[in-house]
N, C-alpha and C positions, 0 to 999 in steps of 0.2 A: 441093308442091300439097296443100292440105288436102282433107278429105272434101267440103266444100261448094264446092270448085272455086276457092277464092281462094288466092292466093300467101301463104305465110307465110315470114318470115325464118328463115334457118337458125340454130338455137340454138347459142350459143358453148359451148365446153367450159369446165370450171372454170378451167383455166390461162388461156384466152383472156379469160374474164370478169375474172380478177384483174388482167390487164394493161391493161384498158380504162380510159381516163380518163373524166372526168365527162361531157364532151360526147358521147363515143361511147356511154356508158351511157344518156344522155338520148335520143339518136337511136334506139338499140335499143329503149328502153322505149316510145317512141311507135309504132314499127313493131309491136311485140308487142301493143300495145293497139289496133291498127288505127286509129291517129290519123294524119291527114294535115294538115300545115300548109298552108293555102291562102294566107294572108297573115301575114307576121311583120315588119312594117316597123320599122326603127330610128327612134325619135322624134328622135334627134339624129345623123344620119349624119355630120355634120361636128362633131367634138368641140371643145369649148372656145370656142364662139362666144359673143358677147355675149348673145344671146337665151337660150342655155342657162344662162349664169351668172345672168341676171336671174330666170329661172324657179327656179333653185336658191335664190337669195336670198329669193324670195317664199315658197317652201315653208318655208324656215328661219325666216322672220319669223313665220309663223303658229304654229309650234311654240314660238318664243320668247315670243309673246304668251300661249300656254297656260301656259308656265312662270311668267311674271311674274304673271298673274292668279291662278294657283293659289297662288303664294307670298303674294299679297295676301289671298287667302281665309284662309290659315292665320294670317296676322298679325291680320286682323280677328276671326277666330274666337277667338283666344287673348287679344288685348289691347284690342279695341275696347270702349268703355264700354257694357256691356249691362245694368247694374242700373237699375231703374226710376227715372225722373226725372219728376216731375209737370209738366204744361204750365205755361208761364210761369216755370219755374225754370231756373237756369243749368245748361247741359248737356243740356237736353231735346232740342235739335236733333240733337246727336250720337247720343243714345240712340235717337231715332226712326229714324235711318238704319241701325241695326245689322242688322236683317233684310234690308232692300234691298241693303246692301253685300254681305252674305253671298251672297244670291241672284245678284247681278250678277257678282261675281268668280268664283264656282264655275261659273255658267252660261257665262260667257265662256271659261273655261279648257277646258271640255268641248267647246264649239262650235269653239274654235280648233284643238284636236286633230283633230276631225272634218274641218275645212276643210283642214288640213295634209295629212292622209292622202288626201283626195280629190284635192287639187291634185297631190300626188306621183304618184298613180296615173294621173292624166290627162296629166301632163307627161313622165313618165319611164318608165312601164311600157309595153312594146310592146303595141299593140292588135292582138293576133293573132286570126286567123280559122282555126279548126280544125274538121275533120270527123272523127268517131269512129264506128266500127262498134260496134253493141251486141253484147255476148256475155254468157252466163250463167255462173254458177259463181263460186267464190272465187278469191282471188289466190294465185299460186304464189310460191315464194321468190324466183324471178327477178324477178317483177313487183314484189315488195316492195323489192328492191334497186335496181331501175331507177327506181322512183318517187322515192326519196330523191335520186337523181342529177338527176331532172327538176326537183324542187323547188329544189335547189341551183342548177341551171342557170338557172331562171327568176329566182332572186334575183340571180344575176350579171348577167343580161341587163337587169335593171331598173336597173343601175348604182348600186345603193345602196352597194355596197362602197367605191366611190371618192368618195362624196359625204360627206365628213367633217362639213361644216357642217350638213347636214340630219340626220345621225345624232346629232350632239351636241345640236342643238336639239330633235329628236324625243325623245331620251332624257331631256333636262331637262323638256320639256313633259309627257310621259306620266308620268315619275317624280313630278313635283310634283303632278299631278292624282291619281295613285294615292295619294300621301301625304295629300292633302286628303281623299280618300275614306275613309281609315282613321281620320281624326280622329273621325268620328261614333261608331263603336263603341268606340273607345278612350277618348274624352274622359270618359265616365262612370266609367272605372276610375281616373282620375287622383286623385280625391278619396276619402279613406277614409270610407265611409258611417257608420262607427261612431266617428268621431273625437269627435262630440258626441252620443253615444248617450243620455246622460241628459237632454239638452235637447229642446226641441220640434222641433229640426232633425234629430234622429236618426231612423233608420228605424223605431224602435219607437214613436215618438211623432208627434203631428200638431200643427197650430196650435191645437188645443183644450186643450193642456196648460196648466194654470194655473202661473203663476210668482209666487212670493212670496205665495201665498194669494189672489191677486186673482181675482174671479169672471169667468168667460168667458161672455158672454151670446150668445144666438142672434140673428143679425142677418139681415134681409132684403136682397136685392140689388135696388135700385131702378133700376139702369142707370147711376146716377151713383156712381162709386166713393167719393165723399167724403160721400155721404148716410149717416146712421146712423138706421136704422129697426129697432127691436127688435120681437120677436114675443111675443105673450101668448096664452093659451088661446083667448080670444074671437075671434082673428083667423082661425082656420081652421074651416071647416064640417066636419061629420061626413062621413067618406069622402074627404077631400081630402088633398093632399100639397103641401109647399112646400120648396124648397131653401134652406137657411140656412147662415150662415157665422159664424165666431167674431168676437167683439168684446170688447175690454177698455176700460174707462173711461179708462185711462191713455193710450190711443191715439186718443182722440176728436179731437184736433187735429193728429195726425200723418198728413198726407195720404199719405205713402209707406206707412205701416203699414196704413191703411184700404184702400188699393188692393191691396196684397199679400195681404191676408186674403181677397180675392175671387179672386185668381189662383193661390194656392198649390194644388198638385194634390191634396193629401190633405185639404183643408179642407171641401169640399162635403158636406153632410149632408141626408138626406131626413127632414123632420119630417112624420110621418103621423098623422092623426087618424082612428082607426077608428070605424065606426058602432057604436053601443052593443051591438046584437045580435051583431056580429062580435067585439067586444072580449071577450065572454064565452067565446069559443072559443079564445082565445089560449093557445098552449103556450110557456112561457118556457124559456130555456136555463138549465141549472144554473149557479148562481153569479151570474146576472143577473136574478133574479126581481124586483128593485126598480129596474131601470134605466128603466122607463117612468114617465110621470106620468099616471095615469088612463088615458084612451083614447089618449094621445099616445105614440108610439114614434119614436125617432130612430136611423136606420141610416146608415152611410157610403154615399156615392153612388159609391164606387169599387168596381167589380166585382172579385170575388176571382179571376176567371179571368185577364184580361190588363190590368186597370186602366181599362177604358172606363167612361164615366159611365152608371150605371143610371138612365136619365132617365125611364122610363115606369112609371106606377103604374095598374093596372087596379082601379077602384073595386069592380066587381061581384065579381071573383074574389080581390081582395086579393093580387094578384101584382105583384111588382116585376120589371120586364123590362130586360134590357141589350140595346140595339139592335145592338150590334156582332156578337155571335156567338149571340144569341138565348137566353142563359141566363135562367132564371126563378127567382125566390126567393119563398117563401111568407111573407108578412108576418104571418100568424097563427101561424106556428111558427118564431119567432126568425130569420126571413129565411134559412131553410136552402134550398139549391138543390134544385129539383124537376125541372128540365129544362135541357138544354144542357151545355156543357163545364165549367162551374164546379163545383168539388167542395167548396168551403168556404162557410160562411154569411157573410153580410155582418156586419161588426163593428157592435155596438150601442153608441151613446153614452148614458151615464146622464144623465138630465135631471131638473130640478125647476123650481119657480117661486119666484122671489125674493119673500120675504114683504113687502118694502117697496114694490117697484116693480110687482110682478105680472108681470114678464117672465120668459121661460124662460132658464135658464142651464145650463151643463154642470157636473154635480157633480164630474166628473173627466175626464181624457182617456180614449180607448178603452183597454180593458185588454188588447187584442190588436192586432197590427199590421194595418193596413188594406191592401187591394189584393192583388195577386198574390203568389205565393210568392217567397222568396229563400233563399239557402243556409242561413242560420242559423235559419230558421223551421222549427219541428218539426211543424207541422200544416198 
């Protein structure tokens, strides 16, 4: 009898505890915790019935669906045609299905695992009703030992040990879904980012890199990826900003190249025209004193914090804002960060005006990597 007047089971000795089997330990653990089982029905009191086998096959079927759809996701992710195909060209239909196929197969595999787990819990785990008295304090060594036995006892009573079909299907389903989930962080490591370091596809360069001496002009995005509208000084009012993209004359009739120029992640550039009174206050970065053209300055639109688009420009304060994490950059002082988590300035694109056409062009690629840091970057 305890101090509060309630009966407590007699504690076993070390020798008695060592001789107890799992069921005895589980029963003892419940008594020590003040747990009373009110109901503990066996879902299948008669073993091996047709209904039980149908339930087992249904659970296994959902796990099999998870495995197959997860495998289909991996196949689609690795081998489905993902490169851009223009409308009305051969292969466009398959290309347009790439993202829907990934979403459907991965979503189905996750849903199938969830349905399989819920069905198994509903069909095979005993739906017990238990009452437990509340007590304060930490767990004793005896409690820790008996709880392990209780968990093992519950696993045995769920009959999972003897249902090999469900175990194999669940293992395959969960395993493939887990493998599919690892594709996302690992896929980016498959390709060597420095394999083409000297070309425009390397991490040190962007789509603004000139090839074979061809000039790269500043192009406006009209909403139609196949339209080519170039930018000249008279197109922007003082205090305005426009997002521009690279254009090469050699790509004028290449629909794929025209579209990709608008989609490539490191291509967007902010072309800013400062007001005359503000342009007099500009502080230029060392080594980049001639990167502007008059009152026009071009900065990458890729935030140096985590690569979000710095889409906002405040005309009155001349601040460039990143809406993701609220970093702010001063357009009057080489776009250096003045607020938020960003610690590096925005890369500046050197620009000039073509003497013959009057359109803006990039004198060269950025002289520093754009976007967030990576291992080889020293600043």
